[in-house]
C-alpha positions as a Markdown table, in Angstrom:
| # | Residue | x | y | z |
|---|---|---|---|---|
| 1 | Met | 137.5 | -44.6 | 108.7 |
| 2 | Thr | 140.0 | -42.0 | 110.1 |
| 3 | Arg | 142.6 | -43.1 | 107.7 |
| 4 | Leu | 140.2 | -42.8 | 104.7 |
| 5 | Arg | 139.2 | -39.3 | 105.9 |
| 6 | Thr | 142.8 | -38.2 | 106.3 |
| 7 | Thr | 143.7 | -39.6 | 102.9 |
| 8 | Cys | 140.8 | -37.7 | 101.3 |
| 9 | Met | 141.7 | -34.5 | 103.1 |
| 10 | Thr | 145.3 | -34.9 | 101.9 |
| 11 | Leu | 144.2 | -35.4 | 98.3 |
| 12 | Ala | 141.8 | -32.5 | 98.4 |
| 13 | Gly | 144.6 | -30.2 | 99.8 |
| 14 | Ala | 147.0 | -31.4 | 97.1 |
| 15 | Ala | 144.3 | -30.7 | 94.4 |
| 16 | Ala | 143.7 | -27.2 | 95.8 |
| 17 | Met | 147.5 | -26.5 | 95.8 |
| 18 | Phe | 147.8 | -27.7 | 92.2 |
| 19 | Ala | 144.8 | -25.5 | 91.2 |
| 20 | Leu | 146.5 | -22.4 | 92.7 |
| 21 | Thr | 150.0 | -23.1 | 91.4 |
| 22 | Ala | 149.2 | -24.2 | 87.9 |
| 23 | Ala | 149.8 | -21.6 | 85.2 |
| 24 | Pro | 146.6 | -20.6 | 83.3 |
| 25 | Ala | 146.4 | -22.8 | 80.3 |
| 26 | His | 144.1 | -20.9 | 78.0 |
| 27 | Ala | 143.4 | -17.5 | 79.4 |
| 28 | Ala | 141.6 | -15.1 | 77.2 |
| 29 | Pro | 142.8 | -11.5 | 76.9 |
| 30 | Gly | 141.9 | -9.6 | 80.1 |
| 31 | Asp | 141.2 | -12.8 | 82.2 |
| 32 | Val | 142.3 | -12.7 | 85.8 |
| 33 | Thr | 143.4 | -15.8 | 87.7 |
| 34 | Thr | 144.8 | -16.6 | 91.1 |
| 35 | Ser | 148.1 | -18.4 | 91.8 |
| 36 | Cys | 150.4 | -19.0 | 94.7 |
| 37 | Ala | 153.1 | -16.3 | 95.0 |
| 38 | Asn | 156.0 | -18.8 | 94.5 |
| 39 | Thr | 154.7 | -19.5 | 90.9 |
| 40 | Leu | 156.4 | -17.2 | 88.3 |
| 41 | Thr | 154.1 | -14.9 | 86.5 |
| 42 | Pro | 153.8 | -16.2 | 82.9 |
| 43 | Thr | 154.9 | -14.2 | 79.9 |
| 44 | Gly | 152.1 | -11.9 | 78.8 |
| 45 | Phe | 150.6 | -11.6 | 82.3 |
| 46 | Val | 151.0 | -9.0 | 85.0 |
| 47 | Asp | 150.3 | -9.1 | 88.8 |
| 48 | Val | 147.2 | -7.1 | 89.7 |
| 49 | Ser | 146.7 | -7.9 | 93.3 |
| 50 | Trp | 148.3 | -9.7 | 96.3 |
| 51 | Gly | 146.8 | -11.4 | 99.3 |
| 52 | Tyr | 147.0 | -14.3 | 101.7 |
| 53 | Ser | 145.5 | -17.9 | 101.5 |
| 54 | Ser | 146.2 | -20.8 | 103.8 |
| 55 | Asn | 146.0 | -23.0 | 100.6 |
| 56 | Cys | 149.5 | -21.8 | 99.6 |
| 57 | Gly | 151.2 | -23.3 | 102.6 |
| 58 | Thr | 152.7 | -20.6 | 104.8 |
| 59 | Gln | 152.2 | -20.2 | 108.5 |
| 60 | Ser | 152.5 | -16.4 | 108.5 |
| 61 | Phe | 150.1 | -13.9 | 107.1 |
| 62 | Ser | 152.5 | -12.5 | 104.6 |
| 63 | Pro | 151.1 | -12.1 | 101.1 |
| 64 | Asn | 151.4 | -15.5 | 99.4 |
| 65 | Ile | 148.9 | -15.4 | 96.6 |
| 66 | Lys | 148.6 | -13.1 | 93.6 |
| 67 | Gln | 146.0 | -12.4 | 91.0 |
| 68 | Ile | 147.5 | -12.2 | 87.5 |
| 69 | Lys | 145.9 | -10.7 | 84.4 |
| 70 | Gln | 146.4 | -11.8 | 80.8 |
| 71 | Leu | 147.5 | -8.8 | 78.6 |
| 72 | Thr | 148.4 | -10.7 | 75.4 |
| 73 | Gly | 145.7 | -10.0 | 72.8 |
| 74 | Leu | 144.3 | -6.8 | 74.3 |
| 75 | Pro | 143.9 | -4.0 | 71.7 |
| 76 | Val | 146.4 | -1.2 | 71.2 |
| 77 | Gly | 145.4 | 1.8 | 73.4 |
| 78 | Thr | 144.2 | -0.4 | 76.3 |
| 79 | Val | 145.1 | 1.0 | 79.7 |
| 80 | Val | 145.5 | -1.4 | 82.8 |
| 81 | Gln | 146.5 | -1.1 | 86.4 |
| 82 | Ala | 149.3 | -3.5 | 87.5 |
| 83 | Cys | 151.5 | -4.2 | 90.5 |
| 84 | Ala | 155.1 | -3.3 | 90.1 |
| 85 | Ser | 156.1 | -6.8 | 91.2 |
| 86 | Thr | 156.5 | -7.9 | 87.6 |
| 87 | Tyr | 157.8 | -6.2 | 84.5 |
| 88 | Gln | 155.4 | -4.9 | 81.9 |
| 89 | Pro | 155.2 | -7.1 | 78.8 |
| 90 | Ala | 156.6 | -6.1 | 75.4 |
| 91 | Gly | 154.4 | -3.6 | 73.7 |
| 92 | Trp | 153.3 | -2.0 | 76.9 |
| 93 | Val | 154.6 | 1.2 | 78.4 |
| 94 | Gln | 154.4 | 2.6 | 81.9 |
| 95 | Thr | 152.4 | 5.9 | 81.9 |
| 96 | Gly | 152.2 | 6.4 | 85.7 |
| 97 | Ser | 153.1 | 5.0 | 89.0 |
| 98 | Tyr | 151.4 | 5.1 | 92.4 |
| 99 | Tyr | 150.9 | 3.3 | 95.7 |
| 100 | Ser | 148.2 | 0.6 | 96.0 |
| 101 | Ser | 147.4 | -1.3 | 99.1 |
| 102 | Ser | 146.3 | -4.3 | 96.9 |
| 103 | Cys | 149.9 | -4.5 | 95.5 |
| 104 | Val | 151.7 | -5.0 | 98.8 |
| 105 | Tyr | 153.7 | -8.2 | 98.2 |
| 106 | Ser | 156.0 | -8.1 | 101.2 |
| 107 | Ser | 155.5 | -8.6 | 104.9 |
| 108 | Asn | 157.5 | -5.3 | 105.4 |
| 109 | Pro | 155.6 | -3.0 | 103.2 |
| 110 | Ser | 156.4 | 0.7 | 102.5 |
| 111 | Phe | 154.3 | 3.4 | 101.1 |
| 112 | Asn | 156.5 | 3.9 | 98.1 |
| 113 | Asn | 154.9 | 3.5 | 94.6 |
| 114 | Asn | 154.2 | -0.2 | 94.0 |
| 115 | Ala | 151.8 | -0.1 | 91.1 |
| 116 | Trp | 151.8 | 1.1 | 87.5 |
| 117 | Gln | 149.4 | 2.3 | 84.9 |
| 118 | Leu | 150.3 | 0.6 | 81.7 |
| 119 | Lys | 149.2 | 1.3 | 78.1 |
| 120 | Arg | 149.4 | -1.0 | 75.1 |
| 121 | Val | 151.3 | 0.8 | 72.3 |
| 122 | Ser | 152.0 | -2.0 | 69.9 |
């Protein structure tokens, strides 16, 4: 019985890891999803928040998950807030920068600007 429980827990943990690391397959414009920090932010998305989850496999409390937002398909003139941990997609320009505690993506944070206001121009 213990072996079965251990196997089930292992499979459940693997499923949770896959769910957090898989790239969003069909995100609609403006959708926000969560992934482990070691997963590259897909083209057309920006990081919008960082945090910690034991599901992403680290023993420290350093930021290891991120929320990413789909920008592809949003109308021209849309303004969004994004972490500076990724580049803005083509067609978006930075209109401001500031510090945000939700965009701290390092275990040694500073109070330098780490977030952007972006505007869709084309």
